[in-house]
N, C-alpha and C positions, 0 to 999 in steps of 0.2 A: 504494500500500500504506500503510495507517494505521500510524503509529509506535506503540510501546507506551507505556503509562502507566508512569512511573518512580516507585517508592515507596521512600523512604529510611527504613529501620527495619523490622525483622522482629519487632516486638512484637505484642501482640494487636490493636492498631489497624491496623498495616500489613498483617498477614496477613488480618484480617477484610475490609479493603478489597480486597485482592488476590483473595480468594475471591469476593466479590460481583461484581467485574469479570469474572473468568474465567467465571463462570456466564452472563454476557451475551456471551461470545465476544470480550471485549476483551483484547488482549495486554497482559501485565503483567510487569514485571521488578522484583523487590524486592531492595534492597541493604542488607546488614547489616555494620556495622563489626567485630563480634565474629566469632570463628572458628566459633561455633555459637550456637544459640538461648540467650538469657540464662537462667541458673538462678534468677534472682531470683524470689521468691514473695511479694512484699510485698502485692500486691492479690489478693484471692481471692473477692470478692463479685460475683455476677451477678444483676441484678434482672430482673423479669418481661419488660419490653420487650426486653431484650437476648436473653433466651431465645427470644422470638418471632422476632427477627432471625436467630438461629442456626438456628431451624426453617426459616425462609425460605431460608437458604443451604444447607440440607441437612447441617448439621454438628452438630445438637443431640444426636442419639442417643449418640455416644460421650462427649460432655460430661456429659450426664445420668447415664450409666452410671458415670462416675468421681466425679461431684460428690456433695456431701452436701446434701440438701434441708433447708431451715429453714422451719418453719411458724409461728414467732412471734418477736417482738422483746420484750426485757424491759429494764426500768430498775430499778435497785436503789440502796438507801442502804447504803454500806459499813459505817458505824459501827453501825447497828442491825440489819444483815443482813436488812433488810426489802425485799420486792419492792414497788416503788412502782406499777408498771404493767406489764401484758402486752398486747401487740397481736397478735391472731390473724389470720394471712393468709387464713384461711377467709372473712373478711369481704369479700375482693375476688375471690371465686370467679367472680362474674358479670362481672367486668371484664377478665379475662385468662385464657387457657388454662393459664397457669402461675402460680397464686396462691401463690407461695413465692419465697424467694431461694435461690440455689444457691451453695454454698461450694466453690471449687476453685482452688488456686493458679494464677496466670497462667502460670507456667512449664509447667504441665501442659496448659493450654489452647493455648498456642502450639504445643506438640508435637503436639497433636491436629489443629490447623488446617493445619500445614505440609504434610502429604501431599495435602490437597485442592488446594493451590496447585501444588506440584511435579508432581502427577499430572495436571494439566490440560495439554493440548497448547499452550495459549497462556499458561501461567504459568511463571515461573522465579524462583528465589531464589539470590542470590549472597552468600556469606559472605566475610569479610575484604575487604570493599569499603567503604572509609571516604570519604565525600563530602568533597571539598576545595574544589570550586568548581562553579558552573553559570552558564549564560547563557541568558536568555530572548530568542529571536530574533523573537518575535512570531508566527511560524508554527509554531515548535517550540522545544524546550528541549534544550540540550546540557549534560550533567553530567560532571564529572571525578572519578574515584574513585582513591584510592591503594590498591594491592593488593600482595601479596607479589611479584608479577611485574612491578611497575611501574605507572605511571599508565594508566588506562583511560578513554576517552571514549565516552559513550553518548548517542545522540539519542532523545528521547521526545516524544510529543504534549503531555504535561503532566508536571510534577514535583510530587510530594506529599511534604511533610515530615511523617513520622510518627516522628520521631527523638527524641522525649522532651523533657523539660524543658530540657535544655541544647542544644536543637536547633541544628545547624549551618545548616539551611535558614533558620530564623527569623533567626539572627544575620547570615547573608549577605544577607538582605533588608533588614537595618538596622531591623527593627521593634522598638519598645519592648515590654517585657514587664512592664507596670505592675501594681502591687498591693502586697501586704504579706507580711512573714514573721512568723509568730506567735512570741511570746516563748517559749512552751513547745515542747519537742521530744517525739517519740514514741520510746519504747524498746520494740521488739518482741522478745518472748521466746517462741519456740515451746517447748513443754515437754510432758512426760508428768506429769500431776498430777491428783489427784482433789479437787475443791473442794466436793464435796457436803456434807461435814461443816461447812464454813465458811459456805456459802450454800445451805442445803437447798432443792432444787427448782430449782436454777440451770438456765436454759434454754440453748439452743445459741448464741444471740447476746445479749450482755448489756452494757449501759452502766452502770457502777458509779459513782454520784455520791460524791464525797469532796472537801471543800474544800481538802485538802492534796495529795492524790494520786489523781485520778480514774483509772479503769481501764476498758478495753474487753476483754471476754473472749469468744472464739469457741471453742466446744467442738466439735471435729471428730473423726471416727474416727481414732484413733491419735495425735492431737496436740491440745493446747489452745494456741491462739494468744492471748497476753496482751500488751496494749499498756498501758504505764505512762506517765503524765505525767511529764516531766522538766522541771524549772524552769529558767529562764534562767541562774540562778547556779550550777548544778551543772556541774562539770568533766566534759567528755566522757570523758577517759581514766579518771577515777575511776568514773564511772557504769558503764563497760563492764568493770571488773575483776570476775572471776568471783565473788569473795567478796561484792562489793557487789550483784551481780545475785542471788546466792543469798539474801542478807539481805532484799532487796526481796520476793522470792518467799516467804520464810519469814514475813514480816509479813502477807502475804495468806493463806497456806495454813495457818498455825499448825503443828500437828504432822504434817500430811499429808506423806507422802514425795513427792519430785518429782525429775525428771531434766530438765536444761536441754539443749535440742537446738540451740541457737544464739542469737545476739543480734544486733540491728542497731539503730542509733540514727540518726534522721533528722530534719531540720528540716521544718517544715510551712509551705507557702506558699499564697497566694491571688493568682494572677496571670493576666493575659490579654493576648494580642497585640493590637496596634492593629487589625489586620485579619487575616482568615484567607485572603485571596486578594490576590496581586499578579500580574496578568497570567496567565501559564500556570503559575504556581507557587502551590501551596495548602498550608495547614497543617491538621493534624488531631491530635486527642488532646492529650497533654501538650505537644507542640510549640506548640499554639495556646492552651492554657489548663490551669492546674493549680489544685487546690483542696484544702482541708482533707479528709483521707481519712475523717474521722468520717462514717459513713453509707454509705461504699463507693460513691461516685458517680463517681470520677475515671475509672477504666478503662471503666466503662459509658458515660459520656458520650462518650469517645473512640470507642467502637464505634458509638455512635449517629451520631457525625460520619461515620464510614465508610459507614453505611447511606445517608445523604442524599447524601454526596459521590459515591458510586458511581453513583447515578441521574443526577447532574448531569454526570459525566464521560462516561457512556454517551450522554447527550443531546448532548454536545459543544456546549453552548449557553451563551453569555455570560450571558443572564438567569438561567439555572438555576444556573450557577456563582456568580454574585453572590448569588442567593437562598440557596445553601448557606452562604456566608460570613456573610451577615446573620442568617439564622435560627439557625445554630449558635452564633454569638457571643452573640446575645441570650439564648439558652437557657442558655449557660454563666453569664452574669451574673445573669439574673433568677431562674433556677430552681436550678441546681447550686450556685453560690456562696452564694446566699441560704440554701438548706436546710442545707448543710454547716456554714456559720457558725452557724446557729441550733442545730444539734446540739452543736457545740463550746461555744457560749455556755452551754448548759444544763449541760454538764459542769463548767464552771469557776466556777459561782456559789459565793460564799464566805459572804456575810452570812446569818445564821440566818433572818431574816424572808424574804429572797429565796429561800432554799432551800426553805422551807416553801411559799411561793407556787408555786414551780416544781413541787414534788411534788403539790400539790393540783391544779394544772393538768393534769399528766400523768394523775393518777387520774381526773379528770373526762373527759378525752379517751377513755381506755380504757373507761370505764363506759358511754359513749354509743355504740351501734353506728354511728350515722350519722357522728359525729365521728371515731370510731376508723377507719372505712373511709376517710374523707377524709385522715386522717393517714397511713394506710398507702399510699394512692395517691401522696401526695407523697413519702413515704419510698421508694417503689418506682419513682419517676420516671414516674408515670402521671398527672400532674396534668391532662393534657388529657382524662381520662376522668371527671373530677369532675362 
């Protein structure tokens, strides 16, 4: 009898991998330290290739039904309230069945994925199971979990760490997580606010250039998610004071009324593990690589890890598992980290001449259909279709 694949972490990556494996009849057990699925809604962008994978796994319909379709990307100058460039996803209609990006908080997506795993005769999800140790025996893996009822030992064919940036699996493997931490932090403020008077014609996804305080604005049904740049010298406690958050929004919104629905402040990293495979233990998603969230590629990249890893695990082949580790690590470095850093670098330009050059470059890209298509394919994680 084949042992199950053990997956640590019931986030979007862990549940996507579990769904992909159960569809192939592979037994899966997912272990989550929390008592329920995380309510965190930081990531919310799904790019076209991710939607293609959801379709392949038979989970796309409910995700599309709840998500908000975005048909363009826009870049603005805050000071002049000028739209610098707009990129229309219609330009990639011939490249993908889903020529748009979908916005839906990851906490909703995990709740939509969960029944597909638990409803499978070969799938199970265990909450309040915190990984404390594991051993690779060469022929199988034994994992030890701390639970409310005491320690639990579980044998599996493979162990996959999909347990986030602070991955216990990665730490227990002794792998480095080399890279950098950006000096700026991100302040996320979900709000009810009408910015039309401030930036007339504002689109659903907007990058707002400003040398002092760049902003990312996502306008979704019922909520506007605003990300503010927070400099390295700003005190965290002061930044999060309600009156300070309100003042920041007031500088953006002018006289427009608003309601703040929450705040979160987080540091931004660009890091990657030495390897994504050590014997029968593998890493995926944030456990393996994290990147600047500008561009919305982190969660998507993790789900793409799950897609290739599922095929390798089903094959139960050392060459295929090695290929997974090599291909996905190279993609994370050469594509994801490169593009997300490029997007961030465009936001933080300060010198007037450099800002003018940047704006002219974006205008030229958007004005040329061929270049605009190429830009959208890269922004959509579809570089291989150029």
